[in-house]
C-alpha positions in Angstrom: 0.0 0.0 0.0 1.2 3.5 -0.8 -0.5 5.1 2.2 1.5 7.3 4.6 0.7 5.8 8.1 1.3 9.2 9.7 -1.7 10.7 7.9 -4.2 7.8 8.2 -6.7 7.4 10.9 -6.0 4.4 13.0 -8.8 1.9 13.3 -10.7 2.1 16.5 -13.6 0.1 17.6 -14.5 1.9 20.8 -17.1 4.6 20.9 -17.9 4.4 17.2 -20.6 1.8 17.3 -19.3 -0.2 14.3 -18.0 -3.7 14.4 -16.2 -6.1 12.1 -18.5 -9.0 11.2 -18.2 -12.5 9.9 -21.9 -13.4 9.8 -25.1 -11.4 9.9 -26.7 -11.0 13.3 -30.4 -11.9 13.7 -31.4 -8.3 14.1 -30.0 -7.0 10.9 -32.4 -5.5 8.3 -33.2 -8.0 5.6 -31.6 -5.8 2.9 -28.3 -6.0 4.7 -28.6 -9.7 5.2 -29.3 -10.2 1.5 -26.3 -8.1 0.5 -24.0 -9.8 3.0 -25.1 -13.3 1.8 -24.5 -12.3 -1.8 -21.0 -10.9 -1.0 -20.1 -13.9 1.1 -21.2 -16.4 -1.6 -18.6 -14.8 -3.9 -15.7 -15.1 -1.4 -13.6 -18.1 -2.4 -10.3 -19.6 -1.1 -9.7 -16.6 1.2 -10.1 -14.2 -1.7 -12.4 -11.2 -1.7 -14.9 -10.8 -4.6 -14.3 -8.3 -7.3 -16.8 -5.7 -8.6 -17.4 -7.9 -11.6 -18.4 -10.7 -9.2 -21.3 -8.7 -7.8 -24.5 -9.6 -9.7 -26.9 -6.6 -9.9 -29.7 -8.9 -11.1 -29.5 -10.9 -7.9 -29.6 -7.6 -5.9 -32.4 -6.0 -7.9 -34.7 -5.5 -5.0 -32.1 -3.6 -2.8 -30.2 -1.6 -5.5 -31.9 1.7 -4.4 -30.1 1.4 -1.0 -26.7 0.4 -2.3 -23.7 2.6 -2.9 -20.1 2.1 -3.9 -16.9 4.0 -3.1 -13.8 3.7 -5.3 -10.6 3.6 -3.1 -7.8 5.9 -4.0 -4.4 5.5 -2.4 -1.7 8.2 -2.3 -3.5 10.3 -1.1 -6.0 8.1 0.6 -9.5 9.1 -0.5 -12.8 7.7 -1.5 -15.1 8.7 -4.4 -18.7 7.6 -4.9 -18.8 5.3 -7.9 -22.6 5.0 -7.6 -25.4 5.8 -5.2 -28.8 4.2 -5.2 -32.0 6.4 -5.4 -33.1 5.7 -1.8 -29.6 6.4 -0.4 -29.6 9.7 -2.4 -33.1 10.6 -1.2 -32.1 10.3 2.4 -29.0 12.5 1.8 -31.0 15.0 -0.2 -28.5 15.4 -3.0 -26.6 13.4 -5.6 -23.2 12.1 -4.7 -22.2 9.9 -7.6 -18.6 10.8 -8.8 -18.1 13.1 -5.8 -15.3 12.8 -3.2 -16.8 11.4 0.0 -14.8 13.8 2.3 -15.9 16.8 0.3 -19.6 16.2 -0.1 -20.2 14.5 3.3 -17.6 15.9 5.7 -19.6 15.0 8.8 -20.1 11.4 7.8 -16.5 11.3 6.7 -15.4 12.4 10.2 -17.5 9.6 11.7 -16.4 6.9 9.2 -12.7 7.5 8.5 -11.4 4.8 10.8 -14.0 2.4 9.7 -13.3 2.9 6.0 -9.6 2.4 6.7 -10.3 -0.9 8.5 -12.5 -2.1 5.6 -9.9 -1.3 3.0 -6.8 -2.1 5.0 -8.0 -5.3 6.6 -10.4 -6.5 4.0 -13.1 -7.1 6.6 -16.8 -6.3 6.4 -18.2 -3.9 9.0 -21.7 -3.2 10.3 -23.2 -0.3 12.3 -26.5 1.0 13.5 -26.9 4.4 15.1 -27.2 8.1 14.5 -25.5 9.4 11.4 -25.0 13.1 10.7 -26.4 14.6 7.5 -25.0 17.7 5.9 -28.3 19.6 6.3 -27.7 19.6 10.1 -30.1 16.7 10.9 -29.3 13.2 12.1 -30.8 10.0 10.8 -30.8 6.6 12.6 -29.0 4.5 10.0 -28.0 0.9 9.7 -25.3 0.1 7.2 -22.9 -2.5 6.0 -19.6 -1.9 4.3 -18.0 -4.8 2.3 -14.6 -4.9 0.7 -14.2 -5.7 -3.0 -10.9 -6.4 -4.7 -10.1 -6.9 -8.4 -7.1 -9.0 -7.5 -8.8 -10.8 -4.6 -6.7 -9.1 -2.0 -6.1 -5.3 -2.4 -9.4 -3.6 -1.7 -10.3 -1.2 -4.5 -14.0 -0.7 -3.9 -16.2 -0.5 -0.8 -19.6 -1.9 -1.4 -22.2 -0.5 1.0 -25.8 -0.4 1.8 -27.6 2.0 4.1 -31.1 1.8 5.5 -32.4 4.8 7.4 -35.2 4.8 10.0 -37.6 7.4 11.2 -38.1 8.5 14.8 -40.5 5.5 15.3 -37.9 3.0 14.2 -39.6 2.4 10.8 -37.5 2.1 7.7 -37.7 5.2 5.4 -38.7 3.8 2.1 
Protein backbone atom coordinates (compact mmCIF):
# COMPACT_ATOMS: atom_id res chain seq x y z
CA UNK A 1 0.00 0.00 0.00
CA UNK A 2 1.18 3.49 -0.78
CA UNK A 3 -0.46 5.12 2.22
CA UNK A 4 1.52 7.25 4.64
CA UNK A 5 0.67 5.83 8.09
CA UNK A 6 1.28 9.24 9.70
CA UNK A 7 -1.75 10.71 7.90
CA UNK A 8 -4.16 7.79 8.20
CA UNK A 9 -6.73 7.41 10.93
CA UNK A 10 -5.99 4.40 13.04
CA UNK A 11 -8.82 1.86 13.29
CA UNK A 12 -10.71 2.15 16.53
CA UNK A 13 -13.64 0.09 17.60
CA UNK A 14 -14.50 1.92 20.82
CA UNK A 15 -17.13 4.61 20.93
CA UNK A 16 -17.92 4.44 17.22
CA UNK A 17 -20.61 1.76 17.29
CA UNK A 18 -19.29 -0.20 14.32
CA UNK A 19 -18.02 -3.72 14.37
CA UNK A 20 -16.17 -6.14 12.13
CA UNK A 21 -18.54 -8.96 11.20
CA UNK A 22 -18.16 -12.51 9.94
CA UNK A 23 -21.85 -13.42 9.80
CA UNK A 24 -25.09 -11.43 9.88
CA UNK A 25 -26.69 -10.98 13.29
CA UNK A 26 -30.38 -11.90 13.70
CA UNK A 27 -31.44 -8.25 14.14
CA UNK A 28 -30.00 -6.99 10.86
CA UNK A 29 -32.38 -5.49 8.34
CA UNK A 30 -33.21 -8.04 5.59
CA UNK A 31 -31.63 -5.81 2.91
CA UNK A 32 -28.28 -5.96 4.73
CA UNK A 33 -28.60 -9.71 5.25
CA UNK A 34 -29.25 -10.20 1.51
CA UNK A 35 -26.25 -8.13 0.46
CA UNK A 36 -23.97 -9.81 2.99
CA UNK A 37 -25.06 -13.27 1.81
CA UNK A 38 -24.51 -12.27 -1.81
CA UNK A 39 -21.02 -10.92 -1.02
CA UNK A 40 -20.11 -13.92 1.15
CA UNK A 41 -21.18 -16.38 -1.56
CA UNK A 42 -18.60 -14.78 -3.85
CA UNK A 43 -15.68 -15.07 -1.41
CA UNK A 44 -13.63 -18.13 -2.39
CA UNK A 45 -10.35 -19.59 -1.14
CA UNK A 46 -9.74 -16.64 1.21
CA UNK A 47 -10.07 -14.15 -1.66
CA UNK A 48 -12.37 -11.15 -1.74
CA UNK A 49 -14.90 -10.82 -4.56
CA UNK A 50 -14.35 -8.26 -7.29
CA UNK A 51 -16.79 -5.66 -8.59
CA UNK A 52 -17.39 -7.92 -11.58
CA UNK A 53 -18.41 -10.67 -9.17
CA UNK A 54 -21.35 -8.65 -7.82
CA UNK A 55 -24.53 -9.60 -9.67
CA UNK A 56 -26.93 -6.62 -9.87
CA UNK A 57 -29.73 -8.89 -11.09
CA UNK A 58 -29.52 -10.90 -7.86
CA UNK A 59 -29.64 -7.64 -5.89
CA UNK A 60 -32.39 -5.96 -7.93
CA UNK A 61 -34.72 -5.46 -4.95
CA UNK A 62 -32.14 -3.65 -2.83
CA UNK A 63 -30.24 -1.62 -5.46
CA UNK A 64 -31.86 1.69 -4.39
CA UNK A 65 -30.11 1.43 -0.98
CA UNK A 66 -26.69 0.36 -2.33
CA UNK A 67 -23.68 2.62 -2.85
CA UNK A 68 -20.05 2.06 -3.88
CA UNK A 69 -16.88 3.95 -3.10
CA UNK A 70 -13.76 3.73 -5.26
CA UNK A 71 -10.65 3.56 -3.10
CA UNK A 72 -7.80 5.86 -4.05
CA UNK A 73 -4.41 5.51 -2.42
CA UNK A 74 -1.71 8.16 -2.28
CA UNK A 75 -3.47 10.25 -1.15
CA UNK A 76 -5.98 8.06 0.63
CA UNK A 77 -9.51 9.10 -0.49
CA UNK A 78 -12.85 7.66 -1.52
CA UNK A 79 -15.07 8.66 -4.44
CA UNK A 80 -18.69 7.62 -4.86
CA UNK A 81 -18.81 5.30 -7.87
CA UNK A 82 -22.58 4.99 -7.60
CA UNK A 83 -25.37 5.78 -5.19
CA UNK A 84 -28.83 4.22 -5.22
CA UNK A 85 -31.95 6.36 -5.38
CA UNK A 86 -33.10 5.68 -1.79
CA UNK A 87 -29.63 6.44 -0.45
CA UNK A 88 -29.57 9.73 -2.40
CA UNK A 89 -33.12 10.59 -1.24
CA UNK A 90 -32.08 10.33 2.42
CA UNK A 91 -28.99 12.48 1.78
CA UNK A 92 -31.00 15.03 -0.16
CA UNK A 93 -28.47 15.41 -2.97
CA UNK A 94 -26.65 13.36 -5.62
CA UNK A 95 -23.18 12.12 -4.69
CA UNK A 96 -22.16 9.93 -7.64
CA UNK A 97 -18.62 10.76 -8.82
CA UNK A 98 -18.06 13.07 -5.83
CA UNK A 99 -15.32 12.77 -3.22
CA UNK A 100 -16.79 11.44 0.02
CA UNK A 101 -14.79 13.79 2.27
CA UNK A 102 -15.90 16.85 0.27
CA UNK A 103 -19.63 16.19 -0.07
CA UNK A 104 -20.20 14.48 3.30
CA UNK A 105 -17.63 15.92 5.72
CA UNK A 106 -19.64 15.04 8.83
CA UNK A 107 -20.11 11.41 7.75
CA UNK A 108 -16.46 11.30 6.68
CA UNK A 109 -15.36 12.37 10.16
CA UNK A 110 -17.54 9.62 11.66
CA UNK A 111 -16.41 6.90 9.22
CA UNK A 112 -12.71 7.54 8.55
CA UNK A 113 -11.36 4.83 10.81
CA UNK A 114 -14.05 2.40 9.74
CA UNK A 115 -13.30 2.86 6.03
CA UNK A 116 -9.62 2.43 6.72
CA UNK A 117 -10.34 -0.86 8.53
CA UNK A 118 -12.49 -2.13 5.65
CA UNK A 119 -9.89 -1.25 3.03
CA UNK A 120 -6.75 -2.12 4.99
CA UNK A 121 -7.99 -5.33 6.65
CA UNK A 122 -10.43 -6.46 3.95
CA UNK A 123 -13.10 -7.07 6.61
CA UNK A 124 -16.81 -6.26 6.41
CA UNK A 125 -18.20 -3.91 9.03
CA UNK A 126 -21.71 -3.22 10.33
CA UNK A 127 -23.17 -0.32 12.28
CA UNK A 128 -26.54 0.99 13.45
CA UNK A 129 -26.93 4.36 15.10
CA UNK A 130 -27.25 8.08 14.50
CA UNK A 131 -25.46 9.44 11.44
CA UNK A 132 -25.03 13.14 10.71
CA UNK A 133 -26.45 14.59 7.51
CA UNK A 134 -24.98 17.69 5.93
CA UNK A 135 -28.26 19.60 6.34
CA UNK A 136 -27.71 19.58 10.12
CA UNK A 137 -30.11 16.73 10.90
CA UNK A 138 -29.34 13.23 12.09
CA UNK A 139 -30.77 9.97 10.85
CA UNK A 140 -30.78 6.61 12.59
CA UNK A 141 -29.01 4.50 10.00
CA UNK A 142 -28.01 0.87 9.71
CA UNK A 143 -25.31 0.13 7.20
CA UNK A 144 -22.91 -2.48 6.00
CA UNK A 145 -19.56 -1.92 4.30
CA UNK A 146 -18.04 -4.77 2.28
CA UNK A 147 -14.60 -4.91 0.65
CA UNK A 148 -14.21 -5.70 -3.05
CA UNK A 149 -10.86 -6.39 -4.71
CA UNK A 150 -10.12 -6.91 -8.41
CA UNK A 151 -7.08 -9.00 -7.49
CA UNK A 152 -8.85 -10.78 -4.61
CA UNK A 153 -6.67 -9.09 -1.96
CA UNK A 154 -6.15 -5.32 -2.38
CA UNK A 155 -9.45 -3.57 -1.69
CA UNK A 156 -10.27 -1.15 -4.49
CA UNK A 157 -14.02 -0.67 -3.90
CA UNK A 158 -16.16 -0.49 -0.79
CA UNK A 159 -19.63 -1.87 -1.45
CA UNK A 160 -22.18 -0.50 0.99
CA UNK A 161 -25.83 -0.44 1.85
CA UNK A 162 -27.58 2.01 4.13
CA UNK A 163 -31.09 1.77 5.51
CA UNK A 164 -32.44 4.76 7.43
CA UNK A 165 -35.17 4.80 10.04
CA UNK A 166 -37.64 7.44 11.18
CA UNK A 167 -38.14 8.51 14.79
CA UNK A 168 -40.49 5.53 15.33
CA UNK A 169 -37.89 3.01 14.16
CA UNK A 170 -39.63 2.36 10.83
CA UNK A 171 -37.54 2.11 7.68
CA UNK A 172 -37.70 5.16 5.45
CA UNK A 173 -38.74 3.79 2.08
